[in-house]
C-alpha positions in Angstrom: 20.1 3.0 -47.5 17.0 4.3 -45.8 14.8 1.7 -44.0 11.4 2.4 -42.4 10.3 0.9 -39.1 7.2 1.2 -37.0 5.4 0.2 -33.8 2.0 -1.4 -34.3 -0.8 -3.6 -33.0 -2.7 -6.1 -35.0 -6.4 -5.1 -35.1 -8.1 -6.7 -32.1 -4.7 -7.4 -30.5 -3.1 -5.8 -27.5 0.6 -6.5 -28.0 2.9 -3.8 -29.3 5.1 -5.1 -32.1 7.9 -3.8 -34.3 7.6 -3.9 -38.1 9.4 -3.0 -41.3 7.4 -0.7 -43.5 7.3 -1.8 -47.1 6.5 0.9 -49.7 4.4 2.8 -47.2 1.6 0.3 -47.8 2.4 -2.8 -45.7 4.3 -4.0 -42.7 6.5 -7.1 -42.1 6.2 -8.2 -38.5 9.8 -8.5 -37.0 8.8 -10.6 -34.0 10.3 -13.8 -35.5 13.5 -11.9 -36.2 13.9 -11.3 -32.5 13.1 -7.6 -32.6 10.8 -6.6 -29.7 11.6 -2.9 -29.5 12.5 -0.1 -31.8 15.1 0.9 -29.3 17.0 -2.3 -30.1 17.5 -1.0 -33.7 18.7 2.3 -32.4 21.2 1.0 -29.9 22.7 -1.8 -32.0 23.9 -1.0 -35.6 24.2 -4.7 -36.3 20.5 -5.3 -35.4 19.4 -3.5 -38.6 21.8 -5.5 -40.7 20.4 -8.8 -39.2 16.9 -7.7 -39.8 17.6 -6.9 -43.4 19.3 -10.3 -43.9 16.3 -12.0 -42.2 13.8 -10.3 -44.4 15.7 -11.0 -47.6 16.2 -14.8 -46.9 12.7 -15.8 -47.5 9.5 -14.2 -48.7 7.7 -12.9 -45.6 4.0 -12.4 -45.2 3.1 -8.7 -44.7 0.2 -7.0 -43.1 -1.6 -4.2 -44.9 -2.0 -0.9 -43.0 -5.8 -1.6 -42.8 -5.0 -4.7 -40.7 -3.0 -2.8 -38.0 -3.1 0.2 -35.8 0.1 2.2 -36.0 1.6 3.3 -32.6 3.8 6.3 -31.9 7.4 5.5 -32.9 8.6 6.1 -29.3 9.0 3.8 -26.4 10.9 5.1 -23.3 12.5 8.1 -25.0 11.8 11.6 -23.7 10.7 14.1 -26.3 12.3 17.5 -26.5 12.1 20.4 -28.9 14.2 23.2 -30.4 12.6 26.6 -31.1 13.3 29.5 -33.3 15.4 27.5 -35.7 13.7 28.9 -38.9 13.6 32.6 -39.8 9.8 32.2 -40.3 9.5 30.9 -36.8 11.5 33.8 -35.3 9.2 36.3 -37.1 6.0 34.5 -35.9 7.2 34.4 -32.3 8.1 38.1 -32.4 4.7 39.0 -33.9 2.8 37.1 -31.3 4.6 38.7 -28.4 5.0 42.5 -28.4 6.9 42.9 -25.1 9.0 39.7 -25.4 9.9 40.1 -29.1 13.5 40.8 -28.6 14.1 37.5 -26.7 13.2 35.6 -29.9 15.3 37.9 -32.0 18.3 37.3 -29.8 18.0 33.5 -29.5 17.8 33.1 -33.3 21.3 34.5 -33.6 22.7 33.3 -30.3 25.3 30.4 -30.1 23.0 28.5 -27.7 19.7 27.3 -29.1 16.3 27.4 -27.4 15.6 23.9 -26.1 12.6 22.7 -24.0 11.0 19.6 -22.8 7.9 18.6 -24.8 6.5 15.2 -23.7 6.8 12.0 -21.8 6.7 9.0 -24.1 3.4 7.7 -22.7 1.7 10.9 -23.6 2.7 11.0 -27.3 -0.1 10.7 -29.8 0.4 8.5 -32.9 -1.0 8.3 -36.5 -4.8 8.8 -36.6 -4.8 9.8 -32.9 -6.4 12.9 -31.5 -4.2 16.0 -31.0 -5.4 18.6 -28.5 -6.0 22.3 -28.3 -6.3 23.9 -24.9 -9.8 24.9 -23.8 -8.3 28.0 -22.1 -6.5 29.2 -25.3 -8.0 31.2 -28.2 -5.1 30.9 -30.7 -4.0 27.3 -31.4 -1.9 26.0 -34.2 -0.1 22.8 -35.3 3.6 23.0 -36.0 5.0 20.5 -38.5 8.6 19.5 -37.6 11.3 17.1 -38.6 12.1 15.1 -35.4 15.5 13.6 -34.8 15.7 10.1 -33.4 18.7 9.9 -31.1 20.1 6.9 -29.2 21.5 6.7 -25.6 25.0 7.6 -26.9 23.8 10.8 -28.4 24.0 9.5 -31.9 21.5 10.6 -34.6 20.0 7.3 -35.9 16.9 8.4 -37.8 14.0 10.7 -38.4 10.2 10.9 -37.9 7.5 13.5 -38.3 6.5 15.6 -35.3 3.5 17.9 -34.5 4.4 20.4 -31.8 0.9 21.6 -31.0 1.1 25.2 -29.6 -1.1 27.8 -28.0 0.3 31.0 -29.5 -1.8 33.4 -27.3 -0.6 31.9 -24.1 3.1 31.9 -25.2 2.7 35.5 -26.5 1.4 36.8 -23.3 4.6 36.0 -21.4 7.6 33.9 -22.4 7.5 32.2 -19.0 4.2 30.7 -20.0 6.0 28.6 -22.7 5.5 25.3 -20.8 1.8 25.9 -20.6 1.6 26.8 -24.3 3.6 23.7 -25.4 3.1 20.9 -22.8 -0.4 19.6 -22.1 -2.5 16.6 -22.9 -2.3 15.5 -26.6 0.1 18.3 -27.5 2.7 16.1 -29.0 2.2 13.7 -32.0 4.8 11.5 -33.7 4.6 9.2 -36.7 3.6 7.4 -38.7 7.0 5.6 -38.5 10.7 6.4 -38.4 13.3 6.2 -41.1 16.8 4.9 -40.3 19.9 5.3 -42.4 19.2 8.7 -44.0 21.9 11.3 -43.6 21.5 15.0 -42.6 22.4 16.0 -46.1 19.6 13.9 -47.5 17.1 15.1 -44.9 17.9 18.7 -45.7 16.6 18.1 -49.2 13.2 17.0 -47.9 10.1 19.2 -48.0 7.8 19.7 -45.0 4.2 20.4 -45.7 1.0 20.7 -43.7 -2.6 21.0 -44.7 -5.6 21.6 -42.5 -9.1 20.5 -43.5 -12.3 21.7 -41.8 -15.7 20.2 -42.7 -14.3 18.8 -45.9 -12.7 22.0 -47.1 -9.0 23.0 -46.9 -8.5 26.0 -44.8 -4.7 26.1 -44.7 -1.8 24.7 -46.7 1.9 25.5 -46.4 5.3 24.1 -46.9 9.0 24.7 -46.4 12.4 22.9 -46.8 14.2 21.2 -44.0 17.3 22.9 -45.4 15.9 26.2 -44.1 16.8 25.1 -40.5 19.6 27.4 -39.4 21.5 25.1 -37.1 23.0 21.8 -37.9 21.6 18.6 -36.4 24.9 17.9 -34.6 24.8 21.4 -33.1 21.3 20.8 -31.7 22.1 17.4 -30.4 25.3 18.6 -28.8 23.5 21.3 -26.8 20.7 18.9 -25.8 23.2 16.4 -24.5 25.2 18.8 -22.5 25.2 18.1 -18.7 22.5 15.5 -19.0 22.0 11.9 -20.2 19.2 10.0 -21.9 19.5 6.4 -20.9 16.7 5.4 -23.3 17.5 7.8 -26.1 15.6 11.0 -27.0 13.4 12.5 -29.7 14.2 16.1 -30.7 11.9 18.3 -32.7 13.9 20.7 -34.8 11.5 23.7 -35.1 8.9 24.8 -37.5 9.1 26.9 -40.7 5.4 26.7 -41.6 3.2 29.0 -39.5 -0.5 29.8 -40.4 -1.5 33.5 -40.7 -2.2 35.3 -37.5 -6.0 35.2 -38.1 -6.0 31.4 -38.1 -6.7 29.1 -35.2 -7.6 25.4 -35.1 -11.1 24.2 -34.4 -12.3 21.0 -32.8 -12.8 18.4 -35.6 -10.1 19.9 -37.9 -8.0 17.3 -39.7 -4.2 18.0 -39.7 -2.0 16.3 -42.3 1.7 16.7 -42.1 4.0 15.4 -44.8 7.7 15.1 -45.0 8.8 14.0 -48.5 11.4 11.5 -47.2 9.2 10.0 -44.5 5.5 9.9 -45.1 2.3 11.5 -43.8 1.2 12.0 -40.2 -2.6 12.6 -39.9 -4.4 13.7 -36.7 -7.8 15.1 -35.9 -8.2 17.9 -33.4 -10.0 17.7 -30.1 -10.4 20.1 -27.1 -8.6 19.2 -23.9 
């Protein structure tokens, strides 16, 4: 059974708390259940069982989403990303990079996936936070992605929504510029919460969608299926965890299959809404960094 958990602060408060999300509309504070960190739920399978039993024993007061600020569902976990996992992504990366096109063609079919570091946890943007476009880039896009929540033992425990903000012109100029195109202030968003207990088979039935609104009008809308990801989740996790450890766990973006047309670039003030049918909606406004 899928269960939704979040990090949040009560409005006017400063303490980060963990909550169970009820129906996407309210949150039950798990402080009295002894849950101080999302990581506790990822590392200890029995912790989720205890929380469910605690919630079901007595009616619990809930907070509406209007009474809290949602925080990114990440604590001390590094954030990594996989690239060129969708056929659409391969085509887009080849189109943006004339002299490096063959590299993306080869990695799509290669046994080893493309993996790269995306963000330190303290730099991740959450629900309603500002995502950034580089001031030295001219072609910036959001990339809606299913993000895998992995514990310190390399086990897939859950899922969340990720926005892998990217500067396509910088990346297209030279593949060695990938870190500059992908890693900068406000380039990584996660949220609004994480879902635990869903299987890969269930997740592959989910739909990923993104809409972009500018001055009240929709300027882009697109969607794809998680099932279009070429590689299995175990395959991606297996390569990520080769020859390295993640003592606090790790979040892994799984690539994007929704890419705006080449003539499109984000503007300051745009509203980006990403939806994954089995999770919820991640909403962020764009700023220049």
